[in-house]
C-alpha positions, 0 to 999 in steps of 0.5 A: 862597623861594630857589631849590632846585637840584642833584641828589643821589644817595642810598640809602634805608636799611633803616629807610626813611630817606634823607639830605637833603643839607646842600647842599639843606638849606642852601638853605632859610631856616629862619626864613622857611620852618620846619624841618619839611617836608611830604612830598606826592605831586606832580601827576606822581606824584613824591614832593615835599618842601616846606618847612613854611611854604611848603607851607601857603601853597601848600595855601591858594592851591590850595584850589578857591574856585569849584568845586562843593562836592563838588569842594572836599571831594574836593580837600581830602581828597586834598590833606591825606590824602596829605601828611605833615608830617615832620621830619629827624633830627639827621643830616638824614635823613627817615623815608619814609612807607611808604604814600607811598613805595609809591604813588610807586613809590620804590625804594632808589636815589634821586636828590633834585633841587632844583626851585625851591621844593621837593625831588623824590625820584626813583628814580635810574633814572627820573631818568636816563631823564627827563634823557635824554628831556628834554635836547634840549628843555632845551638849546633853552630854555636857549639861548632864555633866554640869548639873551633876557637877552643881548638885553635887556642889549644894549638897556639899554646902547644 
C-alpha cells in the first residue's frame, strides 16, 4: 500500500455525496487494491475509507484467533455490520450511508485526510481542533525522526 497523504476540504451535497479528491484517488493503485472501498467506523469513531482489497486483508488479520467464541462472534458482527462496501460514481463522489454518517456525527463541512493506508472523513471543525491540540507533539516527533535519519546517514558515510 502506498502512502495516502494530504488534507482536502469538501462539502456533503444534498444527496449525501462527497467528492473524493482526484489527488487522493490517484495515490491508490487500483490494480493492486481495487476500485471500490469500504466505509468503516474507525477505532476513534471517525469514518474511514479503505481501498477494497486492503480492507479485506485487514479484516482477516484483525479477526480474533484465540478469543472466547462469544468474543469472536461479537467482533465479526460489529466489524462486518458496521462496514459498507461503496463505489465512487463517475465524478469521484461517494454516497455516504446515513446510519454510518449519523453514528460518526459527520456534518456537511468535511475534511478528508490521507492517513497512510486509508482516508479519514472528519468534521472540518473537529479536524482543525485536532490539529491545534496535537501540533506541538507532532512537531517534536518530526524533529526526533529527522534527527534519527540524519544521524543514520552520517554514520553510513563514516
